C-alpha positions in Angstrom: 55.3 32.1 68.9 54.1 28.7 68.8 53.2 25.5 71.1 51.2 22.6 70.0 48.3 23.8 71.7 48.6 27.5 72.4 49.7 30.8 70.6 52.0 32.2 73.4 55.2 34.3 73.2 58.8 32.9 72.3 60.3 31.2 75.5 63.6 32.2 75.0 63.1 35.7 77.8 61.1 35.3 81.0 59.9 38.1 83.4 60.9 38.0 87.0 59.8 41.6 88.1 58.2 44.6 87.0 59.1 48.3 88.0 56.3 50.2 86.6 55.9 54.4 86.6 52.7 56.1 85.3 52.9 59.9 85.0 52.1 62.7 82.8 48.3 61.7 83.3 46.5 64.0 81.3 42.4 64.5 82.4 41.8 66.7 79.5 43.8 65.1 76.6 43.1 61.6 78.2 47.0 60.1 77.9 49.6 58.8 80.2 53.0 58.4 79.4 55.0 55.2 81.4 58.2 53.5 82.0 58.6 50.2 82.6 61.7 48.2 83.5 61.3 44.6 83.6 63.8 42.2 85.2 64.2 39.3 82.8 66.1 35.9 82.7 67.1 34.7 79.5 66.6 31.3 78.9 67.9 30.8 75.4 70.0 32.6 73.2 67.9 35.4 71.0 68.4 38.8 69.4 64.5 39.8 69.9 62.5 39.9 72.9 58.6 40.0 72.4 56.2 41.7 74.5 52.4 42.0 74.3 51.1 45.4 74.0 47.8 47.0 72.8 47.2 51.0 71.2 50.7 51.9 73.0 53.2 54.3 71.3 56.6 52.3 72.5 59.8 54.4 72.7 63.7 54.6 74.0 63.5 50.8 74.7 67.0 49.3 75.8 68.2 46.2 77.8 71.2 46.4 80.4 72.9 42.7 80.7 74.1 41.9 84.2 77.3 42.3 82.3 76.9 46.4 82.6 76.5 46.6 78.9 73.3 48.4 77.6 72.1 47.8 74.4 69.8 50.1 72.5 67.0 48.7 69.9 67.5 48.7 66.6 64.1 48.0 65.2 60.2 47.9 67.1 57.8 45.5 64.9 54.2 45.7 65.5 52.0 43.0 64.6 48.6 44.8 65.7 46.5 41.8 65.0 48.2 39.6 67.5 49.3 42.5 69.9 52.9 41.5 69.9 55.3 43.9 69.6 59.1 42.3 68.5 62.0 44.2 69.8 65.2 43.9 67.9 68.7 44.3 69.3 72.5 44.8 67.6 73.8 41.5 69.0 72.3 38.2 70.3 71.6 38.1 74.0 73.1 35.0 75.5 71.6 32.5 78.1 74.9 32.5 79.5 73.7 36.1 80.7 71.0 34.8 82.7 70.0 37.9 83.9 69.2 41.4 82.3 66.8 44.5 82.5 64.5 45.4 80.0 63.6 49.2 79.9 60.9 50.7 77.7 59.4 54.5 77.8 55.8 54.3 76.6 52.3 56.7 75.7 48.9 55.3 76.4 45.4 56.2 76.8 42.4 56.7 79.2 40.2 55.1 77.1 36.3 54.8 77.9 35.7 51.5 76.7 35.7 49.5 80.1 39.6 47.6 79.8 43.2 48.6 80.3 43.6 51.9 82.0 40.4 53.9 81.5 38.3 56.5 82.9 34.8 56.3 84.0 32.3 59.3 84.0 30.1 60.1 87.2 28.5 63.2 88.4 30.2 64.3 91.5 28.1 65.7 94.8 27.4 69.1 93.2 26.1 67.3 90.3 29.2 68.1 88.3 30.7 65.8 85.6 33.9 64.1 87.0 36.3 61.5 86.0 37.5 58.5 88.0 40.7 56.4 87.0 41.1 52.5 86.8 42.4 49.5 85.6 40.9 46.2 84.2 42.9 43.6 82.7 41.6 40.5 82.7 41.7 38.6 80.2 44.3 40.3 77.6 44.7 43.9 78.6 47.5 44.4 81.0 49.2 45.0 77.4 46.8 48.1 76.9 47.9 50.0 80.0 52.0 49.0 79.8 54.0 46.6 77.5 54.8 43.0 79.2 54.6 39.4 79.0 50.5 39.2 79.4 50.4 35.4 79.8 48.7 33.9 83.0 51.9 32.0 83.6 54.2 34.5 83.0 54.6 35.7 86.8 56.6 38.3 88.7 56.9 40.6 91.4 55.5 44.0 90.8 56.8 47.6 92.2 54.2 50.6 90.6 54.6 54.5 91.2 52.1 56.5 89.8 52.0 60.9 89.4 48.5 62.4 89.9 46.5 65.7 91.5 47.7 66.0 95.1 43.4 66.0 95.3 43.5 62.6 94.1 43.6 58.9 96.1 46.0 56.5 94.7 45.2 52.6 95.1 47.1 49.3 94.0 47.2 45.8 95.0 49.6 46.6 98.0 50.0 49.1 100.0 51.1 52.9 99.5 54.7 53.2 100.2 55.1 56.5 100.2 53.8 59.8 99.0 56.0 62.9 97.6 55.5 65.9 96.3 56.6 66.1 92.5 56.1 69.4 91.2 53.1 71.8 91.1 50.0 70.2 92.8 50.8 67.1 92.0 52.5 63.9 94.0 54.1 60.9 93.0 52.8 57.7 95.1 54.8 54.7 95.4 53.7 51.2 96.4 54.8 48.3 98.5 56.5 45.2 96.2 53.9 43.0 95.4 54.0 39.1 95.6 54.1 37.2 92.2 51.1 37.3 90.2 50.0 37.1 86.8 50.0 40.5 84.8 45.8 40.3 84.7 45.8 40.6 88.1 47.8 43.7 88.8 45.7 46.9 88.9 46.0 50.7 90.1 42.9 53.8 90.4 43.0 57.2 91.5 40.5 59.7 91.6 38.3 61.8 94.3 37.7 58.9 96.5 36.1 58.1 99.8 36.0 55.2 102.0 34.7 53.3 105.0 37.1 50.7 107.2 37.1 48.5 109.5 39.3 44.9 110.5 39.4 41.5 110.6 38.6 39.7 113.7 41.1 37.1 113.0 44.8 38.4 113.6 47.1 37.6 110.4 51.2 37.8 111.2 50.0 39.0 114.7 47.7 41.8 113.9 43.7 42.3 112.4 43.7 43.0 108.6 42.4 46.6 107.6 39.5 46.3 104.7 38.4 49.2 103.1 35.6 49.6 100.8 36.7 53.0 98.6 33.9 54.9 96.6 33.8 58.4 94.8 32.9 61.1 97.1 29.8 60.9 99.0 29.0 57.6 98.4 31.2 55.6 100.6 28.2 55.2 103.8 26.4 53.0 101.2 30.0 50.4 101.0 28.9 49.7 104.5 27.6 46.1 104.1 30.0 44.8 101.5 32.3 46.1 104.1 31.0 44.1 106.7 30.9 41.0 104.5 34.4 41.5 103.1 35.9 41.4 106.9 34.2 38.3 107.7 34.6 36.4 104.7 38.2 37.1 104.7 38.5 35.4 107.9 35.8 32.6 106.6 38.1 31.5 104.0 41.5 31.7 106.0 40.1 29.2 107.7 38.3 26.7 105.4 40.9 26.8 102.9 43.8 26.6 105.9 45.9 29.2 104.5 45.6 32.6 105.9 44.9 35.4 103.3 48.5 36.3 101.7 48.3 39.9 101.6 48.7 42.9 104.1 45.4 44.5 103.1 42.0 44.0 101.5 40.9 46.9 99.4 37.1 47.2 97.3 36.6 50.0 94.9 33.0 50.8 93.4 33.8 51.5 89.9 31.3 53.9 87.8 31.7 52.1 84.3 32.3 48.4 84.5 32.2 45.6 81.8 31.2 42.8 83.9 30.4 42.3 87.6 33.7 42.6 89.5 37.4 41.7 89.3 39.3 40.2 91.5 42.9 41.9 91.4 44.8 41.3 94.6 43.8 43.1 97.2 42.3 45.6 95.1 38.9 44.4 93.9 37.4 46.7 91.7 33.3 46.3 91.1 30.2 47.6 89.1 28.5 50.1 91.7 25.3 47.5 92.0 27.5 44.8 93.1 29.2 47.0 96.2 27.0 49.4 97.3 23.7 49.2 98.4 21.8 51.4 101.2 19.3 49.5 103.6 16.6 52.8 103.0 16.4 52.8 99.3 17.9 50.3 97.8 16.0 47.2 96.3 16.8 44.0 98.9 17.5 41.8 95.9 20.7 43.9 95.2 21.7 43.1 99.3 22.1 39.4 97.7 23.7 40.6 95.0 26.5 42.5 96.9 27.2 39.4 99.2 27.8 37.1 96.7 29.6 38.8 94.4 32.2 40.0 97.6 32.8 36.5 98.8 32.9 35.7 95.1 35.8 37.8 94.0 37.0 37.3 97.6 37.2 33.6 96.8 39.8 34.4 93.8 42.4 35.9 96.1 43.2 32.4 97.0 41.9 30.2 94.2 42.9 31.9 90.9 45.6 34.6 92.6 47.5 32.5 95.2 47.1 29.7 92.7 46.3 30.6 88.9 45.2 28.8 86.0 48.3 27.5 83.6 46.1 28.7 80.3 43.0 30.3 79.9 41.5 26.8 78.7 41.0 26.4 82.2 39.4 29.5 83.4 36.9 27.4 85.0 39.4 26.4 87.6 39.1 30.0 88.8 35.5 30.8 87.9 33.5 27.8 89.0 35.1 27.4 92.0 34.4 30.8 93.0 31.1 30.5 92.2 30.6 27.6 94.4 32.6 28.9 97.5 31.0 32.2 97.0 27.8 30.6 97.3 28.5 28.4 100.5 30.2 31.5 101.9 27.0 33.3 101.9 25.1 30.3 103.4 27.2 30.4 105.4 26.1 33.8 106.8 22.8 33.8 106.1 21.2 30.4 106.0 17.5 32.0 105.8 18.1 33.6 102.6 18.2 29.6 101.4 21.1 30.4 99.1 21.2 27.0 97.8 17.9 27.1 96.7 18.6 30.1 94.8 21.5 28.3 93.3 18.8 25.5 91.8 16.3 28.4 91.0 19.1 30.7 88.8 22.5 29.5 88.5 22.0 25.9 87.7 18.7 26.2 85.2 21.0 29.3 83.2 23.8 26.6 83.2 20.9 23.8 82.0 19.7 26.7 79.1 23.1 27.2 77.9 24.4 23.7 77.7 21.3 22.0 76.2 22.1 24.2 73.2 24.3 22.4 70.7 26.2 25.3 70.3 28.0 25.1 73.7 30.9 24.1 74.6 32.9 21.8 77.2 34.1 23.7 80.6 37.2 23.0 80.0 37.4 24.3 76.4 40.5 24.6 74.4 42.0 27.9 73.8 45.1 28.2 70.6 44.7 31.9 71.0 44.4 34.1 74.3 42.1 37.1 72.6 39.3 34.4 72.0 39.2 33.4 75.5 36.5 36.4 76.4 33.5 34.7 74.7 34.1 31.6 77.4 33.6 34.2 80.3 30.2 32.5 80.4 27.6 30.4 81.9 29.3 27.4 81.1 32.6 28.3 82.7 31.0 30.5 85.6 27.8 28.2 86.5 28.4 24.8 84.9 31.5 24.8 86.4 30.2 25.7 90.1 27.2 23.0 89.8 29.8 20.3 88.8 32.0 21.4 91.9 29.0 20.9 94.0 27.7 18.2 92.6 31.4 16.7 93.3 31.6 18.5 96.6 28.3 16.4 97.9 29.4 13.1 96.4 32.7 13.6 98.7 31.7 15.6 101.3 32.1 19.1 101.6 34.4 19.1 104.7 36.4 16.4 102.7 36.5 18.6 99.3 37.8 21.5 101.0 40.5 19.6 102.7 41.4 18.5 99.1 41.3 22.4 97.9 43.6 23.5 101.1 46.1 20.9 99.9 45.8 21.8 96.5 46.5 26.0 97.6 49.1 24.5 99.6 51.0 23.4 97.0 51.1 25.0 94.2 51.0 28.6 96.2 52.2 31.6 94.4 52.5 29.2 91.2 50.3 28.0 88.4 48.0 24.6 88.1 45.7 22.7 86.1 42.6 20.8 86.3 44.3 17.5 87.0 46.3 18.7 89.7 42.8 19.6 91.7 41.7 16.4 91.0 44.9 14.7 92.0 44.7 16.4 95.8 41.0 15.8 96.2 41.8 12.0 94.9 44.3 11.8 97.4 42.4 13.1 100.6 39.3 11.2 99.7 40.4 8.2 98.5 38.6 8.0 95.2 39.0 8.4 91.7 38.1 11.7 91.5 39.8 12.5 87.8 38.2 9.5 86.4 34.6 10.8 87.5 35.0 14.2 86.5 36.7 13.8 83.3 33.5 13.8 80.7 31.9 16.3 83.2 34.9 18.7 81.7 35.9 17.8 78.9 32.5 17.1 76.8 30.0 19.0 76.0 26.8 18.7 77.0 24.8 16.8 80.4 22.3 13.9 80.5 19.1 13.3 80.9 18.1 10.3 82.8 14.8 9.0 81.7 12.8 6.7 84.3 10.9 3.5 83.1 8.6 2.1 86.2 7.8 -1.2 86.8 6.7 -2.8 89.9 9.1 -2.8 92.6 12.0 -1.6 89.9 13.1 1.5 87.8 15.0 1.3 84.7 16.9 4.7 84.2 19.1 5.2 81.1 21.3 8.2 80.6 21.3 10.1 76.9 22.7 13.7 76.0 19.8 16.0 76.4 19.5 18.9 74.1 16.6 21.4 74.0 15.7 21.0 70.2 15.4 17.6 71.1 17.1 16.3 68.0 20.2 14.3 69.3 21.9 12.4 67.1 23.7 9.0 67.6 27.0 10.5 67.1 25.9 13.7 69.7 25.3 10.7 72.5 28.4 8.7 72.7 29.8 10.0 76.1 28.8 8.1 79.0 28.9 10.4 82.5 29.4 9.5 86.2 26.0 10.3 87.8 25.5 10.4 91.6 22.0 9.3 91.2 21.2 10.8 94.6 18.0 8.5 95.1 16.3 9.5 98.5 17.3 6.7 101.5 13.6 6.1 102.2 12.8 4.7 99.0 14.9 2.0 99.4 13.7 -1.2 100.8 15.5 -3.5 103.3 16.2 -6.0 100.5 17.2 -3.0 97.6 20.4 -3.2 96.1 21.5 0.5 96.4 23.0 1.8 93.4 24.7 5.7 94.2 25.5 6.0 90.8 24.8 5.9 87.0 28.6 4.4 85.2 26.9 2.5 82.5 24.5 3.8 79.6 22.0 1.9 81.8 20.9 0.2 84.6 17.9 -1.3 86.4 17.4 -1.0 90.3 15.3 -3.5 92.2 13.7 -3.5 95.2 12.7 0.0 95.5 9.7 1.3 97.2 8.1 2.9 93.8 5.2 4.8 95.7 7.6 7.2 96.8 10.9 8.1 95.3 12.8 10.7 93.2 16.1 11.3 91.7 18.7 13.6 92.3 18.1 14.7 95.8 18.6 18.1 96.6 19.3 18.7 92.9 23.2 18.5 93.9 23.6 16.7 90.0 23.6 18.2 86.9 21.3 16.3 85.2 17.5 16.7 84.3 15.3 13.8 84.8 12.7 12.4 82.6 9.9 10.7 84.8 6.8 8.8 83.2 3.6 11.5 83.2 2.1 9.1 86.4 5.1 9.8 88.5 4.6 13.7 87.4 1.5 13.5 89.1 2.5 11.4 92.5 5.3 14.2 92.7 2.8 16.9 92.8 0.6 15.1 95.2 3.6 15.0 97.8 5.0 18.3 96.9 4.5 19.3 100.0 7.2 16.5 101.2 9.7 17.9 99.1 12.3 20.4 99.7 12.1 23.7 97.8 14.8 23.0 95.7 13.5 19.5 94.6 9.9 21.3 93.9 11.9 23.9 91.6 13.5 20.9 90.0 10.5 18.9 89.4 9.2 21.9 87.7 12.1 22.8 86.2 13.1 19.2 84.4 8.8 18.9 83.3 9.4 22.6 81.3 12.7 21.0 79.7 10.9 18.1 78.4 8.3 20.3 77.3 10.8 22.3 75.2 12.5 18.9 74.2 9.5 17.3 73.3 10.4 14.3 75.6 7.2 15.6 77.5 4.7 18.0 76.5 3.8 21.3 77.1 0.4 20.4 78.4 1.6 18.5 80.8 3.5 21.1 82.3 0.5 23.3 82.6 -1.3 20.4 83.9 1.3 19.7 86.7 1.2 23.5 87.3 -2.3 24.2 87.8 -1.9 22.2 91.1 0.6 24.6 92.6 -1.8 27.7 93.2 -0.8 27.0 97.0 2.8 27.4 96.8 4.4 29.7 99.6 7.8 29.1 98.6 9.3 32.7 96.8 11.7 30.7 94.7 9.3 28.0 93.5 6.7 30.4 92.6 10.2 32.1 90.7 10.5 29.0 88.7 6.7 28.5 88.4 6.3 32.1 86.5 9.6 31.7 85.1 8.5 29.0 83.0 4.8 30.6 82.2 6.3 33.7 80.9 8.6 31.6 78.5 5.7 29.8 77.4 3.9 32.7 76.7 6.5 34.6 75.5 7.7 31.7 72.8 4.0 31.3 71.6 2.6 34.8 71.4 4.8 34.6 68.5 2.6 31.9 66.3 -1.0 32.9 68.4 -2.2 35.8 70.0 -4.9 33.7 71.1 -2.2 31.4 73.0 -0.9 33.6 74.3 -3.8 35.7 75.9 -5.2 32.6 77.1 -1.5 31.6 78.9 -2.1 35.1 80.5 -5.4 33.9 82.0 -4.0 31.0 82.9 -1.0 33.0 85.0 -4.0 35.4 86.7 -5.5 32.5 87.5 -2.6 30.6 89.2 -0.9 34.2 91.1 -4.5 35.4 91.8 -4.6 33.9 95.5 -1.1 34.4 96.2 -0.7 38.0 95.5 -4.6 39.2 97.4 -2.9 37.0 100.4 0.8 38.5 100.5 -0.7 42.3 99.9 1.3 45.2 99.2 2.0 45.9 102.7 5.6 44.9 104.1 5.9 44.0 107.7 8.0 44.5 110.7 10.7 41.6 110.8 9.4 40.4 107.5 12.5 38.3 106.4 13.8 38.4 102.7 12.5 36.0 100.7 8.9 37.1 101.9 9.9 40.3 100.8 11.0 39.2 97.1 8.2 36.9 96.4 5.8 40.3 97.4 7.8 41.6 94.2 7.4 38.8 92.4 3.9 38.5 92.4 2.7 41.8 92.1 4.4 42.0 88.9 3.6 38.6 87.8 -0.3 39.5 88.4 0.0 42.8 86.6 1.5 41.2 83.7 -1.1 38.9 83.7 -3.9 41.9 83.6 -4.9 41.1 87.7 -7.3 44.9 87.9 -7.1 45.2 91.4 -3.3 45.3 90.8 -2.9 47.3 88.2 -5.0 49.9 89.9 -3.2 50.3 92.6 0.3 49.9 90.8 -1.1 53.0 89.1 -1.7 54.9 91.9 1.7 54.5 94.1 3.5 55.0 91.0 1.8 58.5 90.6 2.5 59.2 93.9 6.0 58.5 93.7 7.2 59.9 90.4 5.1 63.4 91.1 7.1 64.1 94.3 3.9 64.0 96.1 5.1 60.8 98.4 7.7 58.9 98.0 6.9 56.6 100.7 4.2 55.4 98.7 6.4 53.2 96.8 8.5 50.7 98.6 12.4 50.0 97.2 11.4 46.5 96.4 8.6 47.4 94.3 9.9 49.9 92.0 10.6 47.2 89.2 7.1 45.8 89.7 6.0 48.9 89.9 7.6 50.9 86.4 6.9 47.7 84.9 3.2 47.9 85.3 2.9 51.2 84.7 4.9 51.4 81.7 3.1 48.5 80.2 -0.6 49.7 80.7 0.7 53.7 80.3 1.7 55.7 77.5 3.9 58.5 76.7 3.4 60.7 80.4 4.6 57.4 82.3 7.2 56.8 79.6 8.5 60.4 80.5 8.1 59.7 84.2 10.4 56.8 84.3 13.1 58.1 81.7 12.8 61.3 84.2 13.8 58.9 87.3 16.6 57.0 85.2 18.1 60.7 84.6 17.4 61.9 88.2 18.0 59.2 90.5 20.4 59.0 93.3 20.1 55.6 94.9 22.5 53.2 93.1 20.3 50.7 91.9 17.9 52.9 90.3 18.9 53.6 86.7 19.3 49.3 86.1 15.4 49.0 87.5 14.2 52.2 85.3 16.0 50.8 82.1 14.5 47.3 82.7 10.8 48.4 83.1 11.3 50.5 79.9 11.6 47.2 78.2 8.1 47.0 78.8 6.8 49.4 76.7 3.7 48.5 73.8 3.1 51.0 71.7 5.2 51.3 68.7 6.3 54.7 69.0 7.3 54.5 72.5 9.3 51.3 71.7 11.1 53.2 69.0 12.1 56.1 72.1 13.4 53.4 74.1 15.6 52.2 70.8 16.9 55.8 70.5 17.3 56.4 73.9 19.6 53.1 74.7 21.9 54.4 72.0 22.2 57.8 73.2 25.0 58.9 75.5 22.3 59.3 78.3 22.4 55.2 78.6 26.6 54.2 79.5 28.0 51.2 77.6 28.0 48.9 80.6 24.5 49.3 81.0 22.8 49.2 77.2 22.2 45.5 77.4 19.7 46.0 80.0 16.9 47.7 77.8 17.7 46.0 75.3 17.1 42.2 76.7 14.1 43.8 78.5 12.6 44.6 75.1 13.8 41.3 73.4 11.6 39.4 76.4 8.5 41.7 75.2 7.3 40.3 72.2 5.6 43.2 70.9 8.6 45.2 70.8 11.1 42.3 69.8 10.7 42.6 65.9 11.3 46.1 66.5 14.4 46.1 68.2 15.7 43.6 65.6 14.7 45.9 63.1 16.7 48.5 64.9 19.7 46.0 65.4 19.9 45.8 61.5 19.3 49.6 60.9 21.8 51.4 63.6 24.7 48.2 63.0 26.9 50.6 62.6 26.9 52.3 65.2 26.2 49.5 67.9 29.5 47.9 66.5 31.2 51.0 66.7 29.9 51.6 70.7 30.6 48.0 71.8 33.1 46.5 70.0 36.0 48.5 72.1 35.2 45.6 74.7 34.0 43.1 73.0 32.6 41.1 75.9 30.4 44.1 75.8 28.9 43.2 71.8 28.9 39.5 72.7 26.3 40.2 75.3 24.1 42.4 73.7 23.6 40.1 70.6 23.5 36.8 72.3 21.0 38.5 74.9 18.8 40.1 72.5 18.6 37.8 69.6 17.8 34.4 71.1 13.9 34.7 72.0 12.4 34.4 68.4 10.3 31.7 67.5 10.2 32.2 63.6 12.2 31.0 61.0 11.7 34.0 58.6 13.3 35.7 61.2 16.4 33.3 61.9 16.9 33.4 58.5 17.1 36.9 58.1 19.4 36.6 61.3 21.5 34.4 59.5 21.8 36.5 56.7 22.5 39.6 58.1 25.2 38.5 60.0 26.8 36.5 56.8 28.9 39.0 55.6 30.0 40.7 59.1 33.0 40.1 60.6 31.7 38.1 63.4 35.2 37.9 65.6 34.6 38.0 69.3 30.7 37.2 69.3 30.7 34.2 66.6 30.0 32.2 69.9 26.9 34.0 70.5 25.5 33.9 67.2 26.0 30.3 67.1 24.1 30.2 70.7 20.9 32.4 68.5 20.7 30.2 66.1 20.6 27.0 68.5 18.1 28.9 70.8 15.7 30.1 68.1 15.8 26.7 66.3 14.8 25.5 69.7 11.6 27.9 69.5 10.4 27.2 66.3 10.4 23.2 66.5 8.7 23.6 70.3 6.0 26.1 69.0 5.8 23.6 65.7 5.5 20.6 67.9 3.1 21.4 71.1 0.9 24.8 69.2 -2.1 22.9 68.5 -2.3 20.5 71.7 -1.8 23.9 73.8 -4.5 25.9 71.9 -7.0 23.0 72.6 -5.8 22.6 76.5 -6.2 26.4 77.2 -9.6 26.1 75.3 -10.9 23.8 77.4 -9.1 25.4 80.7 -9.2 28.8 80.1 -11.5 29.7 77.4 
């Protein structure tokens, strides 16, 4: 079980086909039985076969050789830590036998931990408790459902049968081939043979389902593909938006990838309990309900954006990840980085009015920067010795830094050229596995450029550069250094020279200028530049920050109306990052923001409010006076804009204007705008009392609930809890939990903490109120004290799925700015088993240290500036 760089199963035996049967599904005891017959190729002499398993009981294992002889196992040796079971046989299995069939009977659990073959609780149409059953195998949980060779490059074909109650519908990757009676009230459903695929992509589900259906416009093998969205009964109509998107996106990807969608159907399934956002199982894609269901009349429109994107992201995987799979988990980014980029590409294609790439710059790019600016970040392509460690790599580096680097490269090569390279890569490696270098090779051949040389440091090295600009008459000097948000880069951490496409605006070059398209050394001087107006990183397509001189920042503020939305967002975000790291100043950032009160873009306002909120949150711990004056500053900025946009949604109003209204009302209410608070309370009362449900537009629920919770007391708190318990809207529960985190009174803070750990909040959602409380400086310390006091319960509830625990830890403890609290956090976890969330703890430590440095360095200057300007 060894390799030079990874722990894998012994290579003497390799699977080629699984014939899997699931039966005796007990929906009272939550157990099931199964039989798996695995066609294997014996590649080397051995007297044992090792497979992966977790929480399964194996029995009656045997192997039938191609000679006709059958050997029963003499011993089953379980290693629970490595999740490997070793099957020993009475005589040697000879490589000369070549092929054999391994047969195993087993029993498993229908757990409630959102991994393996598991159950999801929900209320049916009659309001009664019910369950649906589905699988989640990525990364290492196929072994939790059936014994298998659970590694991404051990691909095989699958046959599958499942015996279920007559009232259930069964789904799997392939279409149903037959259904037959299997005893009283039961049926056995058999599915067509799948193509060659990795175990983590196989899937099945069963329950009382409805569906909506359409077909692709494009024909595949002479006929249109059926596309369906499955839900539990009563919810199918809310799948129509996802359905319409799925059908056209399958056609779009078939065209741009130059490979037709390879399976005979596309199914999307809404799952009531889900650890991630969605899972790309080949032909049976599973989703958290809020990522696939949308109701035009009752849903917040931001979920429309989310559904369109997540549907596109998972469909991209049907080619990039499923048809061609990364060779090993160290190259997870190949799947996720690409699917993130091309998912947004598809949404931009169908919804250009949403300014998708502006959204990407405001949200995804800044989130990637935030994590990768920490000392405890990791390279995009991270060595993974043990597959059980991979869950912590399903993070913003793999998804968002990965997609940002893909975006940078595709801009440099040209999107058309880039996609031609992707098509060549997919065609060459179809139904197999590939590496990052395979992709670079394909892109290099198509573009004629050294893609591998340009991208190697971006993928294999931790961090990213900041370009520091020094101006002289008619020229600029640029130097690259690694950027850390703590501002304390050591010389040994600053050895990397990245290839940096400078993307300087074309109009900035004079006729005699020497154009320098990219920075390939530590520093360069560019002469002949028109320094009256220039900007680096046009469109924010590059994954780097820029540190301009204060005078240039002021000039960019003056000409901001000539900059694109993405560029305006980028200038604000870079200035804020420089302030945090000490390469700029917080007072410089605040002075820059003063001029932006006439801004009209939702995305730019989102960045302004994000940065002001971060300042308020971090400085509040050191000085309530600073927090109060930052609140006044925020109110000063947003008041003209919120009073201009008002409360009324106009007919035909565009998507981004609706988002802007909700953002400004929330910000103004949080900053103490008396008129907004009064009106929010009025509408809240009408809505929650049932007197007038139309008083609150669906897009304003979160904003109004937040204001009511922050400004109110027990009555408002209980009203939102009741809304949470009774809401029929798919997004309603997330909205309520997020709003409840805005509580200010200690007794109510304790109430929401207790509620969070109760069985009324599903494990998949418990991080939502916790993150909201962590962002609330009045509740942050109470949250930490609660976590310490209830750690055993938290660990028990979350550790069945370490993705959930890691997400909870790193997102609830990273907002502090106190050395005492950081010392307490590190002491508390010192004697705990941190396996599965140790990277999350490192992120917490780095984030808090950065906050401490920022406050210590800028507190007095910020206090002085605010006193002079907003006393």
